[in-house]
C-alpha positions in Angstrom: 94.3 279.3 62.3 95.3 278.0 65.8 96.3 280.1 68.7 98.4 278.9 71.7 99.2 280.7 74.9 102.8 281.1 76.0 103.3 280.7 79.7 104.8 283.8 81.3 108.0 282.0 82.4 108.6 281.2 78.6 108.1 284.7 77.4 111.8 285.7 77.5 113.1 282.5 75.8 110.3 282.7 73.2 111.2 286.4 72.4 114.9 285.6 72.3 114.2 282.9 69.7 111.9 285.1 67.7 114.5 287.9 67.8 117.2 285.6 66.4 115.0 284.0 63.8 113.4 287.3 62.6 116.3 289.7 63.0 115.9 292.0 59.9 112.8 290.3 58.6 109.8 292.5 57.7 107.1 292.7 60.4 104.2 294.9 61.4 102.4 295.9 64.6 98.7 296.2 64.6 96.7 297.6 67.5 93.2 296.3 68.1 91.1 298.8 70.1 87.4 298.1 70.6 86.7 301.8 70.5 88.6 302.8 67.3 89.1 299.4 65.5 92.3 298.1 64.0 95.1 300.5 63.5 98.7 299.9 62.1 101.3 301.2 64.5 104.3 300.0 62.5 103.9 298.6 58.9 106.3 296.4 57.0 109.6 297.4 58.7 112.7 295.4 59.6 112.3 293.8 63.0 115.3 294.0 65.4 114.0 292.2 68.4 111.5 291.6 71.1 112.5 292.0 74.8 110.7 291.5 78.1 111.4 292.8 81.6 109.3 293.9 84.6 108.4 297.1 82.9 106.8 295.3 79.9 107.4 294.1 76.4 109.3 296.1 73.8 109.2 295.4 70.1 112.2 297.1 68.3 112.4 298.0 64.6 114.9 299.9 62.5 113.2 301.6 59.6 114.6 301.4 56.1 115.8 305.1 56.4 117.7 304.2 59.7 115.3 305.4 62.3 114.8 303.3 65.5 111.2 302.5 66.5 110.1 300.9 69.7 106.6 299.8 70.5 106.2 299.3 74.2 103.5 297.2 75.8 103.4 297.9 79.6 101.9 295.4 82.0 101.5 292.4 79.6 99.0 289.8 80.9 98.8 287.3 78.0 101.0 286.3 75.0 99.5 284.1 72.3 101.1 282.6 69.2 98.9 282.4 66.1 99.7 279.5 63.8 98.6 279.4 60.2 98.7 276.6 57.6 101.0 273.7 58.6 102.0 275.1 61.9 103.7 278.2 60.5 103.9 281.1 62.9 101.8 283.9 61.6 101.6 286.4 64.5 102.2 287.1 68.2 99.2 288.6 70.1 99.9 290.5 73.3 97.3 291.6 75.7 98.0 294.2 78.4 96.2 295.3 81.5 96.4 299.0 80.3 96.5 299.0 76.5 94.5 297.5 73.6 95.7 294.2 72.2 98.8 294.4 70.0 99.5 291.9 67.2 103.0 291.5 65.8 102.6 290.0 62.3 105.5 288.3 60.6 105.8 288.6 56.8 107.8 285.3 56.3 106.4 282.6 58.5 108.6 279.9 60.1 107.5 276.7 61.7 106.4 277.3 65.3 108.1 274.1 66.4 111.4 276.0 66.1 110.4 278.0 69.2 110.7 276.7 72.8 107.6 274.7 73.8 104.9 277.3 74.6 103.2 275.3 77.2 106.1 274.2 79.3 
């Protein structure tokens, strides 16, 4: 597994691409807290999008029963892409100044080369 940092100026374009590619795809949000360990915040629900503005990062889901879920990550300081076998995108790691690390895991991986260049 390889991990690549996304430059902050590329966050919005990367999230826009991920939102288009994964709209409706099954995804999960896992929270990694050193005090309580790994906890599933959202598990295997349809992803509707990822957005970023000055207040933070929002990950949107629509549950299978029609409810809207939003996981908010205030004050993000680092976004990393995890690549699995053959350069397939496995997850997005987001670190915040205030909260534990959040990991957005994608059920159906796509080639990370479909996203804007992470280092530009």
